[in-house]
LUMROKOL-948197 format. One record per residue (C-alpha): residue in one letter; x, y, z. Coordinates in steps of 0.5 Angstrom, whole numbers, plus 500, padded with zeros to 3 digits. Layout:
BEGIN
AXYZ;...
This chain:
BEGIN
M279456789;I274454795;L269458796;S266462803;D262458807;N257465805;V257462797;E256455799;Q250456804;V247461797;L248456793;H246450798;S239454798;D238455790;I240448788;V234446785;R234453781;L242451778;Q239444777;A233446773;C238451769;L242445767;Q235441765;R234447760;V240446757;S241439756;G233438754;D232432760;S226433765;S230431770;G237431773;P242432771;E244424772;E250422777;G257422774;S254426768;D259433765;A254437769;W252433775;L261434776;L260441775;L255443779;S258438785;A264441785;L262448784;I257447791;G262443794;N259436795;D262431799;G265426794;V268430789;T274433790;D278437786;Q282432785;S277427783;F274432779;V280432775;E281425774;R274424772;F274428766;E280425764;Q277419765;S271421760;G276424755;R279417755;W273413754;L270419749;A276417745;E275409745;Q268410743;G270415738;G267421740;K268428738;L271433743;D270439740;G262437741;R264435749;L267442750;H262445746;G257441752;L260444757;Q261452755;Q253451755;Y253449761;I258454764;D254459760;A247457764;F251458770;V253464769;T246467768;E243464774;L249466779;N248473777;D241472778;I242470785;F248474787;H245480783;D246485789;Q252482792;P258483787;Q263480791;M260474793;L258474785;A266475783;E268469788;A262464785;T264466778;T272466779;R271459781;L266457776;S272459771;Q277455775;L272449774;Q271450766;S279451766;S279445770;S275440766;A276442760;I284441761;A282434764;L277432758;A282434753;R288430757;G284425756;Y283425750;Q289426747;G292420752;V288415748;T289418741;D297419743;Q296411744;Y292409738;K298412733;V302408737;D299402737;S297404730;S304404728;H306398731;T300394728;T303397721;Q310394722;Q307388725;L303387718;E310389714;H313385718;R309379717;L308380709;I315379708;A315374712;L308371707;Q314373701;R319369704;I315363704;N310363698;G317364695;V320358697;S314354695;N315357689;S322355688;V325348685;M328347693;D325340695;L319340699;D323338706;Q327344705;T321349703;L318346710;E324347714;I324355711;T317356713;A317353720;Q323358721;A319364719;V313362722;A316361729;E320367728;E315371726;L310369733;H316369736;V315362739;E320356740;L317351736;C312350729;S311343727;I309341720;F305334720;F303330714;Y296327713;D297319710;E290317707;V292310706;Q294309713;R291314717;V297316720;L300324722;T307324720;L312329722;R315332716;A319338719;T320343725;N324349726;G327347733;P326342738;R325335735;P320329738;L322322741;G323318734;G325325731;M323325724;H320318723;F314322729;T307319727;L301320730;R294317729;L287321728;G284324735;E291322738;G294328741;Y293335740;S295335731;G291329732;W285332734;V286337730;A286333723;D280329726;K276335727;G278339722;R279346726;P282350729;L285348737;L288354741;V291352748;G293356754;D297351757;A298344753;L301340759;A295342764;D290339758;A291330759;N288330752;Y294333750;A299332754;S302326751;E303330745;A306336750;H311331753;A314328746;Y318334746;P324335750;T323342752;D316343756;L311347752;H306351754;G302355749;L299352744;M296354737;A294348732;L291349725;P289343720;I292345713;I287344708;F286344701;F279347698;G279345690;S273341688;A273337694;E276339701;R282335702;L286334709;I294335707;G297336715;V296340721;I301345722;S302348730;V306353734;Q308352741;S312357746;L315355753;E310360757;P303359757;R300364752;E294366749;F294367742;T291373738;R287373732;D292376728;E297370730;I292366728;S290369721;F297369720;V298362721;E292360717;V295364711;V301360711;A297353712;G293356706;I300357702;V303350704;A296346702;I297349695;N304347694;I303341696;E297340691;N301343686;G307337687;R302332687;L298335681;Y305336677;E307329679;Q301326676;T302330670;D310329670;E307321670;Q301322666;L306325661;R311319661;R306315660;K304317654;V311317652;H311310653;E305309650;L307313644;A313309643;T310302644;I306304639;H311307634;R315301636;V309295634;S309300627;S316300626;I316292627;I309291622;A313295617;S320292618;T317284617;L312280616;N313275621;L306276623;D307271629;E312275632;V308281631;L301279634;Q305276640;I308283641;I301286641;T298282646;T304283651;Q304291650;A297291650;V297287656;H302291660;L300299657;S292297659;G294295666;A290288664;E294281666;R291276659;S290277652;C288274646;I288275638;F283271635;E282270628;L275270624;D274264620;Q270266613;E267260612;S266257618;Q265263621;K269261628;L274264632;H281262633;V287264637;L293267633;A297270639;H295271647;Y298273653;G298270660;L293264657;N294256657;S297254651;N293248650;L287252651;A288257647;S290251642;T283249642;I279254643;Q273255638;I268260638;G262262634;V261269631;G256272637;Q258267642;C262269648;C264277649;A269275642;G264273638;R259278640;S264283639;V266281632;Q257280630;T256288632;G263290630;R264295636;P267294642;S265291648;M266291656;A263287661;V265285668;D263279673;C261276665;F265269666;Q260265670;S253267667;D256266660;E256259658;S259260652;C265263655;F272259653;L275261660;R269256664;N274250661;D279253665;P277254673;F283257675;V284263670;S276264671;S276265678;E281270677;I279274671;H274279673;S273284667;V273283659;L274289653;C273287646;V274290640;P274288633;L279288628;K277292622;V281293616;K276297610;Q269295614;K272287613;I272285620;L278280621;G277278629;C279281635;I282282641;C281281648;I284285655;Y283281661;S283284668;N283281675;H279289678;R272288678;H272296674;L272297667;L277300663;S279308662;P277311656;E285312655;Q286305656;M280303651;Q282308645;L290305647;V286298646;I283300639;T290303638;F292296638;A287293635;N288297629;E295294629;A294287629;A288288624;I294292619;A299286620;I294280620;E292284613;N299285611;A300277612;R295276607;L297281601;Y305278602;E303271602;E298273595;T303276593;R308271593;R304266591;G302270584;S310272584;E312265585;L307264579;K310269575;S317267576;V316260574;L311262567;L317267565;R322262565;E318257561;L317264557;H324264556;H325257556;R321256549;V324263546;K331259547;N328253543;N325257538;L331262538;A335254537;T332252531;V333258528;A339258528;G339251526;I335253520;L341258519;S347253519;L344248514;Q342255509;R349257511;R352250509;R348249503;T350256500;K357256495;S356263495;P362266501;E359273502;I352269504;R356263508;A359270512;T353273513;L348267515;A354266520;E354272523;S346271524;V347265527;N351268532;R346273533;V341268534;Q345264538;G347270542;L340271544;A338264545;S344263551;T342270554;H335267554;D337261557;L341265562;L334268565;A331261564;H335259569;E336266575;D332271577;V327271572;S327281573;E335281571;A342279570;R349280572;V353283566;D358278567;E354272566;I352275559;A359276557;R360270558;K354267554;I356271549;V364270549;G362263549;V358263542;A363268538;H368263540;T365259536;N361262531;L366267529;C373266531;P377263523;P380257525;D387260523;K387265530;R388264536;I384269540;T384269548;F378272551;Q378275558;V371277562;D373281568;P368279574;S361284574;P357284580;V352290576;V346287576;I341290570;P333288569;S331283564;R329288558;A336291558;V339283558;T337282551;V339288548;L346288552;A347281549;L346283542;V351290543;I357285546;N355281541;E356286535;M362288539;I366282539;S364280532;N367287530;S373287534;I374279531;K373281524;H376288523;G381288530;M384282528;K384282520;D391281520;K393277526;T393272528;D394271536;G390276539;A386278546;I380281547;V377283554;I370285556;R369289563;G363292566;R362297572;E357302574;E358309576;D353314579;G347310576;T351309569;V352302567;I359302562;V361296559;Q367295555;V370292550;L378291549;D382288543;D390288541;G388288534;V389294529;G385301531;P379304527;D382309522;F377313525;E373314532;V366313533;S361316537;L354315537;G349318541;E342316542;T340320535;A347320532;E346318523;R353315519;S351313512;S358309512;D355306518;G356298517;L350293519;G354292526;L354298528;S347300526;L344294530;I349297536;K346304535;N340302534;L340298540;I344302545;A339308542;D333303546;L337303552;H337311552;G345309553;K351312547;F355308543;S364310542;L369306539;R376309540;R384308541;E386309548;M392307553;V388301558;T391297564;F390290564;T393283565;L390277562;S388271565;G393265565;R399270565;N403271572;S399275576;Q405277580;E407282575;E407289575;A401292569;V404296563;P399301560;V399299552;E394303547;R388298546;T382298542;V375300546;S369299544;E364302550;V357303551;R354307557;F347306559;P343309565;L341303570;T335306574;R332308566;H326304564;S327302557;H321303551;S318297550;
């Protein structure tokens, strides 16, 4: 609706009045300001040129959009419009109080402007808020999608995949998420100071995966050198970066490159990650943040892998060190070859400490000089002539103080250093570690480790050398103790052999005296008793003769039996009887305390077989057997004579009033060995010496005298 010319004339004539009412509403001292809601309402109402109904609506619609973009409230704006309309209505009523038709026309126009402005304002405001909702929904979806991409990248980084496969999947996920044609990941080599391509999702540069860049070369080299991101809308248009961009078979323009940095105790450059697009492109802050997060995941993954490798290597080294120490300890425990043990210690100390040479010195307590026992990497002629005084050189000072010592480049200035005599070696060696060899606070020498590096050994390496020093000290002390024990044992053996020899001679003298007494007596009973005594004494003499020639601490059962058989055959066999003796081989070895007891027991068992078993026979056979069963020694004397009237079984405490002297001796003697004696008839199988060994052995009944005693149980002294 357009006002009539009469109404517009009246309103134009009262424009100052209308402006004043708007000023009262807004509280301004002037105005209204051009472009404001009040100014637009007034201009549209009075029909100012330039403010048409269309421009009026467009301006309010734009105003509504600005309001929404600035976060303003639509209700407050509409309330302000209503205040302006109310002020206009009041003034129009005053202006046209006596012209109702013109008043109706003006108020109708004002109402139309109010409606149009409110609708346009709301429409502009709603358009922006609707767009915000769309954008928010899109942003939410994009964030969710990127979160899924990050989860995928993090998942493969924590998987058991190898590193190259993990990086390929990471590059592919980044390219798909940012909708770019290329994502590349470079690793930085700190030693060679170059970047090497490790993964891409698409086209590869000339040279493939062996493509390398120096620091500052291309955009990746620039990022690695500067340590900050690089964003270029068109990389091909920039001569500084075109060299790397042209390395790819496809022209790529848009570029974003970020450093991969691990932020630990100290920042460390891992590499560079870059994304490139076919078309020129300006990457958003969100896209940059996404790639920064990916770079952080890659950095952590690489650092974790490096730490894992270091830890794994340390564990392998520790296991190797422990295995070496265990092997050296086992050798020390299993051998008394001091030269072999010390050579192993010097060799392993060098290998495990990372040094090149080592030397073990022994201290001569009398001369207070150190000489070389074993060495590795030194000249043998030089080592054989080394004589170091206590307090001289690093080795002598370590022995003097009893504490480990380390030094760097001390060989040239120390005139007492033995290495000065070999300029070739001293020119290569730069550091030394000396550790004293201690056993119970007694210093036996020292071990020295020589390295070509100009740095001190680490605490772990030093502790390892100290461990080897302890092993060397134990080996030296064990060798000394063994030598002392060996000398003592040899002396003891000589003395015991001499003792057994003298006892044998004394017993032979006693036997001679008894034999002389037997020949002088006329009583047959006394002669028989003396003969038995002579036989017993000569049996003991033969046993001591055996111990005088064998190991003084033990003897074989069959050797004992042969000695006793020789004596019994001479002293006990009557001239009218032909008795054959056989001693079966028996490798059972018994201790010396049991030897004399068993000799007397076997003598009594043979004497009993001859006296009672062969009483009514002219021919007979006696067999002596010995064996071991479950730690028990079993010795049997078997004869083919007349068996006993009753079986005899004597334990450690058995008593029989009818026992003869022989059985009483056996009982008391075998009790001293904690053993048992039995006499019985049983079926036995054996072949006597001299018979056809091919004949089948036939079981026959024989008289068996048997003793049993434990092999490992010590008898009472």
